[in-house]
DRENTORKOL-3810 file (N, C-alpha, C; in nm, 4 decimals):
REM DRENTORKOL-3810
@n.u->12.9902; n.v->7.1505; n.w->12.2234; ca.u->13.1303; ca.v->7.0555; ca.w->12.2657; c.u->13.2236; c.v->7.0688; c.w->12.1448
@n.u->13.1367; n.v->7.0344; n.w->12.0211; ca.u->13.2252; ca.v->7.0272; ca.w->11.9021; c.u->13.3231; c.v->7.1289; c.w->11.8719
@n.u->13.2601; n.v->7.2774; n.w->11.8929; ca.u->13.3353; ca.v->7.3894; ca.w->11.8545; c.u->13.4384; c.v->7.4124; c.w->11.9695
@n.u->13.4007; n.v->7.3699; n.w->12.0903; ca.u->13.4988; ca.v->7.3769; ca.w->12.1898; c.u->13.6515; c.v->7.3198; c.w->12.1540
@n.u->13.5919; n.v->7.1778; n.w->12.1368; ca.u->13.7332; ca.v->7.0989; ca.w->12.0880; c.u->13.8036; c.v->7.1441; c.w->11.9680
@n.u->13.7122; n.v->7.2142; n.w->11.8525; ca.u->13.7561; ca.v->7.2691; ca.w->11.7435; c.u->13.8735; c.v->7.4023; c.w->11.7919
@n.u->13.8190; n.v->7.4653; n.w->11.8649; ca.u->13.8800; ca.v->7.5944; ca.w->11.9155; c.u->14.0201; c.v->7.5617; c.w->12.0377
@n.u->13.9941; n.v->7.4602; n.w->12.0814; ca.u->14.1102; ca.v->7.4268; ca.w->12.1796; c.u->14.2463; c.v->7.4081; c.w->12.0839
@n.u->14.2344; n.v->7.3566; n.w->11.9642; ca.u->14.3342; ca.v->7.3027; ca.w->11.8733; c.u->14.4007; c.v->7.4240; c.w->11.8127
@n.u->14.3205; n.v->7.5316; n.w->11.8182; ca.u->14.3703; ca.v->7.6499; ca.w->11.7343; c.u->14.4614; c.v->7.7499; c.w->11.8179
@n.u->14.5510; n.v->7.8161; n.w->11.7472; ca.u->14.5862; ca.v->7.9685; ca.w->11.8256; c.u->14.4935; c.v->8.0527; c.w->11.8489
@n.u->14.5493; n.v->8.1412; n.w->11.9166; ca.u->14.4403; ca.v->8.2663; ca.w->11.9455; c.u->14.3977; c.v->8.3222; c.w->11.8258
@n.u->14.4882; n.v->8.3675; n.w->11.7463; ca.u->14.4497; ca.v->8.4195; ca.w->11.6103; c.u->14.3313; c.v->8.3458; c.w->11.5234
@n.u->14.3737; n.v->8.2203; n.w->11.5059; ca.u->14.2726; ca.v->8.1147; ca.w->11.4378; c.u->14.1515; c.v->8.1359; c.w->11.4949
@n.u->14.1594; n.v->8.1107; n.w->11.6458; ca.u->14.0356; ca.v->8.1127; ca.w->11.7274; c.u->13.9376; c.v->8.2448; c.w->11.6959
@n.u->14.0308; n.v->8.3510; n.w->11.6866; ca.u->13.9322; ca.v->8.4964; ca.w->11.6719; c.u->13.8933; c.v->8.5181; c.w->11.5363
@n.u->13.9653; n.v->8.4387; n.w->11.4291; ca.u->13.9240; ca.v->8.4692; ca.w->11.2794; c.u->13.8049; c.v->8.3599; c.w->11.2601
@n.u->13.7966; n.v->8.2545; n.w->11.3285; ca.u->13.7039; ca.v->8.1298; ca.w->11.3099; c.u->13.5770; c.v->8.2035; c.w->11.4029
@n.u->13.5897; n.v->8.2600; n.w->11.5025; ca.u->13.4671; ca.v->8.2951; ca.w->11.5756; c.u->13.4291; c.v->8.4394; c.w->11.5065
@n.u->13.4958; n.v->8.5113; n.w->11.4431; ca.u->13.4635; ca.v->8.6312; ca.w->11.3646; c.u->13.3784; c.v->8.5741; c.w->11.2523
@n.u->13.4155; n.v->8.4744; n.w->11.1821; ca.u->13.3462; ca.v->8.4009; ca.w->11.0582; c.u->13.2288; c.v->8.3411; c.w->11.1031
@n.u->13.2170; n.v->8.2767; n.w->11.2223; ca.u->13.1107; ca.v->8.2447; ca.w->11.2893; c.u->12.9840; c.v->8.3101; c.w->11.3206
@n.u->13.0411; n.v->8.4362; n.w->11.3530; ca.u->12.9487; ca.v->8.5704; ca.w->11.3913; c.u->12.8890; c.v->8.6154; c.w->11.2557
@n.u->12.9922; n.v->8.6165; n.w->11.1428; ca.u->12.9297; ca.v->8.6863; ca.w->11.0285; c.u->12.8271; c.v->8.5980; c.w->10.9777
@n.u->12.8572; n.v->8.4443; n.w->10.9790; ca.u->12.7530; ca.v->8.3681; ca.w->10.9195; c.u->12.6093; c.v->8.3690; c.w->11.0221
@n.u->12.6336; n.v->8.3844; n.w->11.1302; ca.u->12.5214; ca.v->8.3984; ca.w->11.2362; c.u->12.4335; c.v->8.5368; c.w->11.1961
@n.u->12.5067; n.v->8.6386; n.w->11.1702; ca.u->12.4285; ca.v->8.7560; ca.w->11.1368; c.u->12.3603; c.v->8.7363; c.w->11.0160
@n.u->12.4319; n.v->8.7028; n.w->10.9026; ca.u->12.3477; ca.v->8.6486; ca.w->10.7692; c.u->12.2514; c.v->8.5505; c.w->10.7916
@n.u->12.2491; n.v->8.4495; n.w->10.8842; ca.u->12.1443; ca.v->8.3597; ca.w->10.9211; c.u->12.0246; c.v->8.4453; c.w->10.9547
@n.u->12.0597; n.v->8.5438; n.w->11.0763; ca.u->11.9403; ca.v->8.6092; ca.w->11.1398; c.u->11.8777; c.v->8.6988; c.w->11.0193
@n.u->11.9677; n.v->8.7512; n.w->10.9343; ca.u->11.8907; ca.v->8.8444; ca.w->10.8374; c.u->11.8002; c.v->8.7660; c.w->10.7348
@n.u->11.8560; n.v->8.6452; n.w->10.7109; ca.u->11.7779; ca.v->8.5706; ca.w->10.6209; c.u->11.6420; c.v->8.5196; c.w->10.6725
@n.u->11.6436; n.v->8.4813; n.w->10.8140; ca.u->11.5334; ca.v->8.4498; ca.w->10.8839; c.u->11.4364; c.v->8.5753; c.w->10.9011
@n.u->11.4758; n.v->8.6788; n.w->10.9338; ca.u->11.4075; ca.v->8.8080; ca.w->10.9299; c.u->11.3166; c.v->8.8365; c.w->10.7859
@n.u->11.3949; n.v->8.8452; n.w->10.6769; ca.u->11.3504; ca.v->8.8605; ca.w->10.5445; c.u->11.2537; c.v->8.7456; c.w->10.5214
@n.u->11.2810; n.v->8.6331; n.w->10.5512; ca.u->11.1804; ca.v->8.5088; ca.w->10.5320; c.u->11.0422; c.v->8.5378; c.w->10.6280
@n.u->11.0584; n.v->8.5860; n.w->10.7164; ca.u->10.9385; ca.v->8.6194; ca.w->10.8245; c.u->10.8568; c.v->8.7264; c.w->10.7475
@n.u->10.9242; n.v->8.8419; n.w->10.7115; ca.u->10.8625; ca.v->8.9424; ca.w->10.6467; c.u->10.7959; c.v->8.9005; c.w->10.5162
@n.u->10.8685; n.v->8.8056; n.w->10.4475; ca.u->10.7896; ca.v->8.7727; ca.w->10.3102; c.u->10.6575; c.v->8.6678; c.w->10.3512
@n.u->10.6868; n.v->8.5997; n.w->10.4687; ca.u->10.5598; ca.v->8.5004; ca.w->10.4863; c.u->10.4471; c.v->8.5851; c.w->10.5400
@n.u->10.4769; n.v->8.7236; n.w->10.6163; ca.u->10.3796; ca.v->8.8038; ca.w->10.6523; c.u->10.2913; c.v->8.8633; c.w->10.5396
@n.u->10.3820; n.v->8.8874; n.w->10.4289; ca.u->10.3414; ca.v->8.9642; ca.w->10.2965; c.u->10.2776; c.v->8.8725; c.w->10.2394
@n.u->10.2962; n.v->8.7208; n.w->10.2180; ca.u->10.2294; ca.v->8.6381; ca.w->10.1588; c.u->10.0921; c.v->8.5989; c.w->10.2185
@n.u->10.0893; n.v->8.5818; n.w->10.3589; ca.u->9.9744; ca.v->8.5646; ca.w->10.4204; c.u->9.8727; c.v->8.6904; c.w->10.3891
@n.u->9.9262; n.v->8.8055; n.w->10.4093; ca.u->9.8343; ca.v->8.9429; ca.w->10.3437; c.u->9.7786; c.v->8.9404; c.w->10.2183
@n.u->9.8485; n.v->8.8784; n.w->10.1139; ca.u->9.8148; ca.v->8.8698; ca.w->9.9587; c.u->9.7226; c.v->8.7578; c.w->9.9499
@n.u->9.7465; n.v->8.6435; n.w->10.0317; ca.u->9.6554; ca.v->8.5408; ca.w->10.0296; c.u->9.5136; c.v->8.5721; c.w->10.0647
@n.u->9.4980; n.v->8.6674; n.w->10.1831; ca.u->9.3841; ca.v->8.6998; ca.w->10.2321; c.u->9.2914; c.v->8.8001; c.w->10.1206
@n.u->9.3750; n.v->8.9023; n.w->10.0677; ca.u->9.3361; ca.v->8.9778; ca.w->9.9647; c.u->9.2993; c.v->8.9000; c.w->9.8513
@n.u->9.3722; n.v->8.7890; n.w->9.8083; ca.u->9.3287; ca.v->8.7200; ca.w->9.6988; c.u->9.1617; c.v->8.6590; c.w->9.6910
@n.u->9.1534; n.v->8.6248; n.w->9.8184; ca.u->9.0205; ca.v->8.5655; ca.w->9.8371; c.u->8.9016; c.v->8.6642; c.w->9.8105
@n.u->8.9355; n.v->8.7946; n.w->9.8498; ca.u->8.8206; ca.v->8.9131; ca.w->9.8194; c.u->8.8230; c.v->8.9651; c.w->9.7118
@n.u->8.9175; n.v->8.9246; n.w->9.6015; ca.u->8.9610; ca.v->8.9924; ca.w->9.5004; c.u->8.8559; c.v->8.9463; c.w->9.3888
@n.u->8.8167; n.v->9.0472; n.w->9.3107; ca.u->8.7082; ca.v->9.0264; ca.w->9.1632; c.u->8.7678; c.v->9.0735; c.w->9.0607
@n.u->8.8139; n.v->8.9909; n.w->8.9709; ca.u->8.9013; ca.v->9.0602; ca.w->8.8573; c.u->8.7961; c.v->9.1115; c.w->8.7539
@n.u->8.6671; n.v->9.1293; n.w->8.7777; ca.u->8.6030; ca.v->9.1871; ca.w->8.6828; c.u->8.5827; c.v->9.3558; c.w->8.7076
@n.u->8.6148; n.v->9.3778; n.w->8.8421; ca.u->8.6024; ca.v->9.5195; ca.w->8.8964; c.u->8.7151; c.v->9.6299; c.w->8.7979
@n.u->8.8230; n.v->9.5835; n.w->8.7761; ca.u->8.9060; ca.v->9.6542; ca.w->8.6889; c.u->8.8814; c.v->9.6626; c.w->8.5407
@n.u->8.8145; n.v->9.5742; n.w->8.5050; ca.u->8.7725; ca.v->9.5426; ca.w->8.3784; c.u->8.6557; c.v->9.6365; c.w->8.3351
@n.u->8.5708; n.v->9.6419; n.w->8.4474; ca.u->8.4334; ca.v->9.7286; ca.w->8.4224; c.u->8.4778; c.v->9.8672; c.w->8.4336
@n.u->8.5549; n.v->9.8909; n.w->8.5390; ca.u->8.6303; ca.v->10.0338; ca.w->8.5487; c.u->8.6946; c.v->10.0903; c.w->8.4279
@n.u->8.7483; n.v->10.0070; n.w->8.3539; ca.u->8.8339; ca.v->10.0514; ca.w->8.2467; c.u->8.7152; c.v->10.0819; c.w->8.1445
@n.u->8.6241; n.v->9.9882; n.w->8.1176; ca.u->8.5166; ca.v->10.0075; ca.w->8.0291; c.u->8.4421; c.v->10.1590; c.w->8.0738
@n.u->8.3988; n.v->10.1630; n.w->8.1916; ca.u->8.3492; ca.v->10.2754; ca.w->8.2332; c.u->8.3992; c.v->10.3943; c.w->8.1958
@n.u->8.5454; n.v->10.4126; n.w->8.2204; ca.u->8.6118; ca.v->10.5167; ca.w->8.1831; c.u->8.6243; c.v->10.5449; c.w->8.0220
@n.u->8.6202; n.v->10.4503; n.w->7.9557; ca.u->8.6332; ca.v->10.4603; ca.w->7.7980; c.u->8.4999; c.v->10.5323; c.w->7.7858
@n.u->8.3744; n.v->10.4609; n.w->7.7996; ca.u->8.2538; ca.v->10.5182; ca.w->7.7885; c.u->8.2285; c.v->10.6574; c.w->7.8080
@n.u->8.2893; n.v->10.6721; n.w->7.9452; ca.u->8.2764; ca.v->10.8275; ca.w->8.0054; c.u->8.3851; c.v->10.9286; c.w->7.9053
@n.u->8.4624; n.v->10.8732; n.w->7.8343; ca.u->8.5540; ca.v->10.9414; ca.w->7.7564; c.u->8.4817; c.v->10.9948; c.w->7.6380
@n.u->8.4101; n.v->10.8984; n.w->7.5748; ca.u->8.3618; ca.v->10.9078; ca.w->7.4633; c.u->8.2284; c.v->10.9961; c.w->7.4916
@n.u->8.1695; n.v->10.9917; n.w->7.5975; ca.u->8.0414; ca.v->11.0754; ca.w->7.6101; c.u->8.1014; c.v->11.2229; c.w->7.6194
@n.u->8.2282; n.v->11.2376; n.w->7.6853; ca.u->8.2953; ca.v->11.3650; ca.w->7.7015; c.u->8.3078; c.v->11.4395; c.w->7.5731
@n.u->8.3679; n.v->11.3466; n.w->7.5033; ca.u->8.4312; ca.v->11.3996; ca.w->7.3588; c.u->8.3265; c.v->11.4321; c.w->7.2802
@n.u->8.2012; n.v->11.3558; n.w->7.2748; ca.u->8.0647; ca.v->11.3849; ca.w->7.2001; c.u->8.0172; c.v->11.5185; c.w->7.2659
@n.u->8.0056; n.v->11.5488; n.w->7.3807; ca.u->7.9624; ca.v->11.6618; ca.w->7.4523; c.u->8.0207; c.v->11.7886; c.w->7.3904
@n.u->8.1727; n.v->11.7851; n.w->7.4061; ca.u->8.2525; ca.v->11.9121; ca.w->7.3397; c.u->8.2367; c.v->11.9088; c.w->7.2090
@n.u->8.2237; n.v->11.7996; n.w->7.1300; ca.u->8.1949; ca.v->11.8205; ca.w->6.9846; c.u->8.0643; c.v->11.8906; c.w->6.9586
@n.u->7.9884; n.v->11.8431; n.w->7.0486; ca.u->7.8424; ca.v->11.9256; ca.w->7.0059; c.u->7.8481; c.v->12.0527; c.w->7.0383
@n.u->7.9058; n.v->12.0900; n.w->7.1648; ca.u->7.9402; ca.v->12.2487; ca.w->7.1869; c.u->8.0212; c.v->12.3235; c.w->7.0851
@n.u->8.0934; n.v->12.2705; n.w->7.0310; ca.u->8.1727; ca.v->12.3203; ca.w->6.9502; c.u->8.1031; c.v->12.3464; c.w->6.7907
@n.u->8.0341; n.v->12.2471; n.w->6.7608; ca.u->7.9410; ca.v->12.2301; ca.w->6.6369; c.u->7.8518; c.v->12.3241; c.w->6.6354
@n.u->7.7805; n.v->12.3471; n.w->6.7612; ca.u->7.6596; ca.v->12.4632; ca.w->6.7553; c.u->7.7133; c.v->12.5928; c.w->6.8193
@n.u->7.8308; n.v->12.6217; n.w->6.8695; ca.u->7.8589; ca.v->12.7607; ca.w->6.8848; c.u->7.9533; c.v->12.8086; c.w->6.7739
@n.u->8.0231; n.v->12.7415; n.w->6.7121; ca.u->8.1188; ca.v->12.8110; ca.w->6.6041; c.u->8.0516; c.v->12.8726; c.w->6.5144
@n.u->7.9494; n.v->12.8155; n.w->6.4208; ca.u->7.8925; ca.v->12.8672; ca.w->6.3040; c.u->7.8208; c.v->12.9994; c.w->6.3654
@n.u->7.8160; n.v->13.1073; n.w->6.2676; ca.u->7.7519; ca.v->13.2221; ca.w->6.2779; c.u->7.5939; c.v->13.1934; c.w->6.3164
@n.u->7.5316; n.v->13.1203; n.w->6.2177; ca.u->7.3883; ca.v->13.1142; ca.w->6.2397; c.u->7.3666; c.v->12.9651; c.w->6.3133
@n.u->7.3097; n.v->12.9670; n.w->6.3991; ca.u->7.2931; ca.v->12.8204; ca.w->6.4817; c.u->7.2348; c.v->12.7269; c.w->6.3901
@n.u->7.2668; n.v->12.6178; n.w->6.4214; ca.u->7.2252; ca.v->12.5197; ca.w->6.3122; c.u->7.0872; c.v->12.4447; c.w->6.3537
END
């Protein structure tokens, strides 16, 4: 009703401009709602994963990788030390 009264007092050009502006605003609103719903779904998924997340797993994986690297380097060093000299040590 309010819009109808507002549009009655305008000429056809002003009506058309006002309706186009209203349509743009409506489209922006729909886009914002869509993005908000998408973010809400992502947040819900993150919250569910957060409850099952254990922060110690990545730390132990890193430490295990470092230990494996040290063991591998020692093994390669052992092979080099025992194979390079002419008489075996």
